[in-house]
N, CA and C of each residue as an Amber inpcrd file, in Angstrom:
protein
   408
  23.2660000  -5.0860000   9.1620000  21.9960000  -5.0330000   9.8650000
  21.7000000  -6.3820000  10.5040000  21.1900000  -6.3580000  11.7240000
  20.8270000  -7.5850000  12.4140000  19.4990000  -8.1050000  11.9150000
  19.1830000  -9.3040000  12.3280000  17.9030000  -9.8720000  11.9090000
  16.8030000  -9.3650000  12.8230000  15.6280000  -9.2070000  12.2640000
  14.4680000  -8.7730000  13.0230000  13.9790000  -9.9210000  13.9080000
  13.5370000  -9.6230000  15.1270000  12.9750000 -10.6950000  15.9470000
  11.7070000 -11.2300000  15.2900000  11.4720000 -12.5220000  15.4410000
  10.2810000 -13.1290000  14.8510000   9.0540000 -12.6030000  15.5940000
   8.1140000 -12.1100000  14.8400000   6.8800000 -11.5590000  15.4200000
   5.7660000 -12.5640000  15.2240000   4.9770000 -12.7350000  16.2610000
   3.8560000 -13.6590000  16.1200000   2.6300000 -12.9270000  15.5920000
   1.7420000 -13.6880000  15.0000000   0.5280000 -13.1270000  14.4150000
  -0.5430000 -13.0750000  15.4960000  -0.6760000 -11.9200000  16.1460000
  -1.6720000 -11.7490000  17.2000000  -3.0700000 -11.6710000  16.5870000
  -4.0660000 -11.7470000  17.4470000  -5.4680000 -11.6560000  17.0020000
  -5.7060000 -10.3230000  16.2810000  -5.1620000  -9.2280000  16.8470000
  -5.3500000  -7.9160000  16.2390000  -4.6540000  -7.8420000  14.8720000
  -3.3960000  -8.3110000  14.8060000  -2.6660000  -8.2770000  13.5340000
  -3.3710000  -9.1060000  12.4770000  -3.8350000 -10.2710000  12.8870000
  -4.5170000 -11.1630000  11.9430000  -5.7600000 -10.4840000  11.3750000
  -6.5480000  -9.8210000  12.2350000  -7.7680000  -9.1510000  11.7800000
  -7.4380000  -7.9580000  10.8850000  -6.4250000  -7.1740000  11.2460000
  -6.0100000  -6.0260000  10.4320000  -5.5720000  -6.5070000   9.0500000
  -4.7920000  -7.5750000   9.0240000  -4.3260000  -8.1310000   7.7550000
  -5.4930000  -8.6580000   6.9320000  -6.4320000  -9.3260000   7.5830000
  -7.6260000  -9.8520000   6.9020000  -8.4300000  -8.7100000   6.2720000
  -8.6480000  -7.6480000   7.0250000  -9.3910000  -6.4900000   6.5130000
  -8.6570000  -5.8700000   5.3340000  -7.3560000  -5.7030000   5.4670000
  -6.5780000  -5.0610000   4.4140000  -6.5240000  -5.8990000   3.1470000
  -6.4620000  -7.2140000   3.3050000  -6.4100000  -8.0890000   2.1260000
  -7.7830000  -8.3180000   1.5060000  -8.8380000  -7.8670000   2.1850000
 -10.1910000  -8.0540000   1.6490000 -10.6010000  -6.9190000   0.7220000
  -9.7240000  -5.9430000   0.5420000 -10.0550000  -4.7920000  -0.3080000
  -8.9050000  -4.4890000  -1.2670000  -9.2480000  -3.8970000  -2.3900000
  -8.2130000  -3.4500000  -3.3260000  -8.1380000  -1.9230000  -3.3340000
  -8.7620000  -1.2830000  -2.3400000  -8.8840000   0.1780000  -2.3490000
  -7.7080000   0.9300000  -1.7300000  -6.7230000   0.2460000  -1.1680000
  -5.5590000   0.9040000  -0.5630000  -5.9970000   1.9150000   0.4990000
  -6.6360000   1.4320000   1.5700000  -7.2500000   2.3180000   2.5580000
  -6.2480000   2.9900000   3.5020000  -6.7620000   3.9720000   4.2380000
  -5.9900000   4.6390000   5.2860000  -6.1290000   3.8330000   6.5800000
  -5.2980000   4.1650000   7.5640000  -5.3730000   3.4990000   8.8650000
  -6.7300000   3.7450000   9.5210000  -7.2930000   4.9380000   9.3370000
  -8.6030000   5.2460000   9.9180000  -9.6880000   4.3240000   9.3770000
  -9.6640000   4.0650000   8.0660000 -10.6510000   3.1700000   7.4590000
 -10.4670000   1.7520000   7.9940000  -9.2220000   1.3150000   8.0810000
  -8.9240000  -0.0240000   8.6040000  -9.4200000  -0.1250000  10.0500000
  -9.1530000   0.8900000  10.8360000  -9.6040000   0.9490000  12.2310000
 -11.1180000   0.7950000  12.3200000 -11.8540000   1.5400000  11.4920000
 -13.3200000   1.4500000  11.5030000 -13.8050000   0.0360000  11.2020000
 -13.1260000  -0.6430000  10.2750000 -13.5240000  -2.0060000   9.9100000
 -13.1920000  -3.0010000  11.0230000 -11.9930000  -2.9080000  11.5780000
 -11.5430000  -3.8420000  12.6220000 -12.3670000  -3.6570000  13.8890000
 -12.7200000  -2.4020000  14.2010000 -13.4890000  -2.0910000  15.4080000
 -14.8460000  -2.8000000  15.4270000 -15.3700000  -3.1370000  14.2570000
 -16.6470000  -3.8500000  14.2060000 -16.5410000  -5.2410000  14.8330000
 -15.3690000  -5.8610000  14.7550000 -15.1760000  -7.1930000  15.3380000
 -14.4080000  -7.1620000  16.6420000 -13.5550000  -6.1510000  16.8190000
 -12.7800000  -6.0090000  18.0530000 -13.0820000  -4.6050000  18.5970000
 -14.2230000  -4.4530000  19.2720000 -14.6970000  -3.1300000  19.6810000
 -13.7390000  -2.3440000  20.5820000 -12.9210000  -3.0360000  21.3730000
 -12.0500000  -2.3240000  22.3080000 -10.6770000  -1.9740000  21.7210000
 -10.4630000  -2.2000000  20.4370000  -9.1790000  -1.8800000  19.8120000
  -9.0540000  -0.3540000  19.6650000  -7.8430000   0.1580000  19.8460000
  -7.6270000   1.6010000  19.7040000  -6.9740000   1.9050000  18.3590000
  -7.1020000   3.1530000  17.9280000  -6.4720000   3.5820000  16.6880000
  -4.9500000   3.4300000  16.8040000  -4.4000000   3.7260000  17.9730000
  -2.9610000   3.5650000  18.2010000  -2.5100000   2.1290000  18.0040000
  -3.3190000   1.1790000  18.4580000  -3.0070000  -0.2420000  18.2730000
  -3.0060000  -0.5980000  16.7950000  -3.9550000  -0.0530000  16.0520000
  -4.0090000  -0.3050000  14.6040000  -2.7490000   0.2450000  13.9420000
  -2.3630000   1.4760000  14.2660000  -1.1480000   2.0640000  13.6950000
   0.0850000   1.2280000  14.0310000   0.2260000   0.8390000  15.2980000
   1.3890000   0.0340000  15.7090000   1.4340000  -1.2870000  14.9520000
   0.2900000  -1.9270000  14.8260000   0.2450000  -3.2200000  14.1450000
   0.4500000  -3.0880000  12.6410000   0.0070000  -1.9970000  12.0530000
   0.2930000  -1.7580000  10.6300000   1.8040000  -1.6390000  10.4290000
   2.4790000  -0.9420000  11.3480000   3.9350000  -0.8230000  11.2490000
   4.6240000  -2.1740000  11.4090000   4.1430000  -2.9870000  12.3460000
   4.7190000  -4.3230000  12.5440000   4.4840000  -5.1840000  11.3020000
   3.2690000  -5.1590000  10.7550000   2.9600000  -5.9350000   9.5460000
   3.8330000  -5.4910000   8.3770000   4.1040000  -4.1880000   8.3020000
   4.9920000  -3.6620000   7.2580000   6.4090000  -4.2090000   7.4690000
   6.8980000  -4.1640000   8.7060000   8.2340000  -4.6960000   9.0260000
   8.3270000  -6.1940000   8.7370000   7.2320000  -6.9030000   8.9380000
   7.1900000  -8.3460000   8.6840000   7.1340000  -8.6540000   7.1890000
   6.8900000  -7.6270000   6.3600000   6.7940000  -7.8340000   4.9200000
   5.4340000  -8.3340000   4.4690000   4.4310000  -8.2230000   5.3350000
   3.0820000  -8.6990000   5.0190000   2.2720000  -7.6780000   4.2240000
   2.5740000  -6.3870000   4.4190000   1.8410000  -5.3090000   3.7450000
   2.8250000  -4.2560000   3.2600000   2.3150000  -3.3250000   2.4590000
   3.1140000  -2.1870000   1.9980000   2.4360000  -0.9010000   2.4310000
   3.2410000   0.0850000   2.7840000   2.7250000   1.4150000   3.0980000
   2.9780000   2.3130000   1.9040000   1.9400000   3.0000000   1.4660000
   2.0490000   3.9240000   0.3420000   2.0280000   5.3340000   0.9160000
   3.1770000   5.9620000   0.9420000   3.3060000   7.2950000   1.5170000
   3.6350000   8.2640000   0.4000000   2.6930000   9.1180000   0.0620000
   2.8910000  10.0710000  -1.0200000   3.1360000  11.4750000  -0.4930000
   3.5970000  11.5750000   0.7400000   3.8990000  12.8790000   1.3080000
   2.6720000  13.6270000   1.7950000   1.5280000  12.9640000   1.7930000
   0.3150000  13.6260000   2.2850000   0.2420000  13.4250000   3.7980000
  -0.8050000  13.9120000   4.4070000  -0.9270000  13.8350000   5.8540000
  -1.2310000  12.4180000   6.3480000  -1.6500000  11.5310000   5.4690000
  -1.9420000  10.1680000   5.8910000  -1.5080000   9.1690000   4.8180000
  -0.9900000   8.0450000   5.2860000  -0.5470000   6.9850000   4.3850000
  -1.7240000   6.0990000   4.0040000  -1.5440000   5.3950000   2.9150000
  -2.4840000   4.3580000   2.5090000  -1.7420000   3.0330000   2.6270000
  -2.4870000   1.9530000   2.7920000  -1.8700000   0.6540000   2.9940000
  -2.3620000  -0.3340000   1.9490000  -1.4770000  -1.2600000   1.6010000
  -1.7480000  -2.2370000   0.5520000  -1.5200000  -3.6340000   1.1260000
  -2.5530000  -4.4620000   1.0790000  -2.4490000  -5.8330000   1.5660000
  -1.6650000  -6.7430000   0.6450000  -1.3460000  -6.2660000  -0.5450000
  -0.5550000  -7.0340000  -1.5040000   0.9050000  -6.6110000  -1.3550000
   1.7090000  -7.4420000  -0.7190000   3.1140000  -7.1020000  -0.4560000
   4.0310000  -7.4320000  -1.6370000   3.4740000  -8.0520000  -2.6850000
   4.2830000  -8.3500000  -3.8720000   4.6630000  -7.0450000  -4.5680000
   5.7820000  -7.0660000  -5.2630000   6.2240000  -5.8660000  -5.9740000
   5.2450000  -5.5650000  -7.1110000   4.7180000  -4.3520000  -7.0960000
   3.8350000  -3.8910000  -8.1580000   3.7430000  -2.3770000  -8.1050000
   3.2020000  -1.7900000  -9.1560000   3.0940000  -0.3450000  -9.2670000
   1.6850000   0.1170000  -8.9210000   1.5430000   1.4380000  -8.7420000
   0.2450000   2.0300000  -8.4210000  -0.0480000   3.2280000  -9.3040000
  -1.3320000   3.4530000  -9.5290000  -1.8290000   4.6370000 -10.2160000
  -2.6840000   5.4030000  -9.2170000  -2.4600000   6.7050000  -9.0980000
  -3.2550000   7.5590000  -8.2200000  -3.9590000   8.6110000  -9.0590000
  -5.2740000   8.7030000  -8.8810000  -6.0540000   9.7090000  -9.5980000
  -5.8670000  11.0640000  -8.9170000  -5.4850000  12.0450000  -9.6900000
  -5.2740000  13.3940000  -9.1620000  -6.5820000  14.1290000  -8.8940000
  -7.6860000  13.5920000  -9.4070000  -8.9990000  14.2160000  -9.1890000
  -9.6610000  13.6940000  -7.9140000  -9.8360000  12.3660000  -7.8240000
 -10.5860000  11.7870000  -6.6990000  -9.6940000  11.1290000  -5.6460000
  -8.4130000  10.9220000  -5.9520000  -7.4920000  10.3460000  -4.9850000
  -7.4840000   8.8290000  -4.9410000  -8.2950000   8.1890000  -5.7710000
  -8.3480000   6.7200000  -5.7940000  -6.9780000   6.1670000  -6.1810000
  -6.5750000   5.0800000  -5.5230000  -5.3120000   4.4080000  -5.8190000
  -5.6400000   3.0050000  -6.3060000  -5.0440000   2.5990000  -7.4210000
  -5.2800000   1.2430000  -7.9110000  -3.9620000   0.6120000  -8.3590000
  -3.9440000  -0.7020000  -8.3620000  -2.7630000  -1.4390000  -8.7820000
  -2.5950000  -1.3650000 -10.2890000  -1.3520000  -1.3040000 -10.7250000
  -1.0120000  -1.3750000 -12.1400000  -0.3610000  -2.7290000 -12.3300000
  -0.9720000  -3.5630000 -13.1440000  -0.5100000  -4.9390000 -13.3150000
   0.5270000  -5.0270000 -14.4300000   1.7100000  -4.5350000 -14.1440000
   2.8330000  -4.6130000 -15.0770000   4.0210000  -5.1810000 -14.3290000
   4.6450000  -6.1890000 -14.8660000   5.7900000  -6.7950000 -14.1800000
   7.0910000  -6.4020000 -14.8710000   7.4980000  -5.1650000 -14.6610000
   8.7170000  -4.6440000 -15.2670000   9.8580000  -4.5230000 -14.2590000
   9.6240000  -4.8970000 -12.9980000  10.6180000  -4.6980000 -11.9440000
  11.9940000  -5.2150000 -12.3170000  12.0560000  -6.4720000 -12.6990000
  13.3510000  -7.1000000 -12.9810000  14.0510000  -6.4050000 -14.1450000
  13.3090000  -6.1620000 -15.2240000  13.8990000  -5.5160000 -16.4060000
  14.4160000  -4.1140000 -16.0910000  13.6280000  -3.3240000 -15.3650000
  14.0660000  -1.9730000 -15.0200000  15.3220000  -2.0090000 -14.1510000
  15.3150000  -2.8570000 -13.1360000  16.4950000  -2.9830000 -12.2710000
  17.7160000  -3.3700000 -13.0890000  17.5530000  -4.3560000 -13.9450000
  18.6610000  -4.8530000 -14.7510000  19.1900000  -3.7670000 -15.6950000
  18.2960000  -3.0190000 -16.3510000  18.7070000  -1.9530000 -17.2650000
  19.5040000  -0.8670000 -16.5410000  19.0330000  -0.4580000 -15.3680000
  19.7250000   0.5910000 -14.6140000  21.0680000   0.0800000 -14.0930000
  21.1020000  -1.1550000 -13.6240000  22.3680000  -1.7340000 -13.1550000
  23.4050000  -1.7450000 -14.2720000  22.9760000  -2.1610000 -15.4670000
  23.9000000  -2.2080000 -16.6070000  24.3530000  -0.8110000 -17.0070000
  23.4360000   0.1330000 -17.0310000  23.7600000   1.4950000 -17.4660000
  24.6950000   2.2010000 -16.4830000  24.4350000   2.0330000 -15.1760000
  25.2150000   2.7560000 -14.1690000  26.3250000   1.9200000 -13.5350000
  26.3180000   0.6210000 -13.7760000  27.3110000  -0.2470000 -13.1520000
  27.1120000  -0.3690000 -11.6570000  25.8780000  -0.2530000 -11.2200000
  25.5640000  -0.3030000  -9.7840000  24.7490000  -1.5560000  -9.4730000
  24.3520000  -1.6690000  -8.2340000  23.4960000  -2.7730000  -7.7970000
  22.1990000  -2.1770000  -7.2550000  21.0680000  -2.5930000  -7.8020000
  19.7600000  -2.0840000  -7.3890000  19.1190000  -3.0640000  -6.4090000
  18.7310000  -2.5540000  -5.2420000  17.9940000  -3.3700000  -4.2740000
  16.4980000  -3.3280000  -4.5630000  15.9760000  -2.1350000  -4.8450000
  14.5650000  -1.9720000  -5.1870000  14.3910000  -0.6090000  -5.8430000
  13.2370000  -0.3950000  -6.4430000  12.9140000   0.9130000  -6.9910000
  11.4440000   1.2090000  -6.7310000  11.0920000   2.4660000  -6.8940000
   9.7160000   2.8840000  -6.6900000   9.2890000   3.6940000  -7.9060000
   8.1960000   3.3050000  -8.4880000   7.6690000   3.9800000  -9.6640000
   6.1640000   4.1180000  -9.4650000   5.6640000   5.3220000  -9.5570000
   4.2410000   5.5840000  -9.3510000   3.6910000   6.3220000 -10.5670000
   2.4350000   6.0630000 -10.8850000   1.7500000   6.7310000 -11.9820000
   0.6750000   7.6500000 -11.4060000   0.5610000   8.8550000 -11.9590000
  -0.4300000   9.8240000 -11.5180000  -1.1610000  10.3700000 -12.7350000
  -2.4600000  10.5840000 -12.6180000  -3.2450000  11.1020000 -13.7280000
  -4.7000000  11.1890000 -13.3340000  -5.5880000  11.0240000 -14.2960000
  -7.0320000  11.0860000 -14.0540000  -7.6200000   9.7140000 -14.3810000
  -8.3320000   9.1320000 -13.4080000  -8.9020000   7.7920000 -13.6010000
 -10.0290000   7.8290000 -14.6320000 -10.4360000   6.6560000 -15.0780000
 -11.4590000   6.5580000 -16.1240000 -12.7970000   7.1460000 -15.6750000
 -13.1600000   6.9660000 -14.3830000 -14.4310000   7.5010000 -13.8930000
 -14.4210000   9.0280000 -13.8930000 -13.3240000   9.6240000 -13.3960000
 -13.2340000  11.0870000 -13.3670000 -13.1570000  11.6570000 -14.7790000
 -12.4760000  10.9260000 -15.6620000 -12.3740000  11.3490000 -17.0530000
 -13.7600000  11.3530000 -17.7060000 -14.5360000  10.2980000 -17.4500000
 -15.8910000  10.1990000 -18.0120000 -16.7780000  11.3050000 -17.4560000
 -16.6730000  11.5730000 -16.1430000 -17.4620000  12.6490000 -15.5280000
 -17.0840000  14.0060000 -16.0880000 -15.8060000  14.2060000 -16.3440000
 -15.3340000  15.4800000 -16.8950000 -15.8550000  15.6560000 -18.3230000
 -15.8710000  14.5680000 -19.1060000 -16.3720000  14.6240000 -20.4780000
 -17.8680000  14.9390000 -20.5150000 -18.6050000  14.4540000 -19.5120000
 -20.0500000  14.7170000 -19.4390000 -20.3280000  16.1950000 -19.1800000
 -19.4690000  16.8310000 -18.3840000 -19.7010000  18.2330000 -18.0150000
 -19.1380000  19.2090000 -19.0380000 -18.2760000  18.7240000 -19.9250000
 -17.6960000  19.6150000 -20.9650000 -18.6300000  19.8090000 -22.1350000
């Protein structure tokens, strides 16, 4: 694979990145667009999508695609896991640093080389669990 051309940080990219890093909610492109539009009124949704893809290619953000009709984006590009609530759809970071150990264990077991892995947690968040307990 060839090297990616160096991309500059445009005003739009900088604002999109700022908005995305200001939240831990793992928003959709539409939400990001609504926030950025407050400061850059003439920006289009297409521009936001294109710049999210460029930021992803640059390694500045992560795209969380769970096979639904819309992706969520994460301003934290460091390797980490996510928990998704099956009731309300909220996505939150799981602060566990098992990446290296898991990669190493699988490499040893299979005799292969691991570049990366993806592990996601799904269940019911504490708020939905509490609400469900109140109604039971």
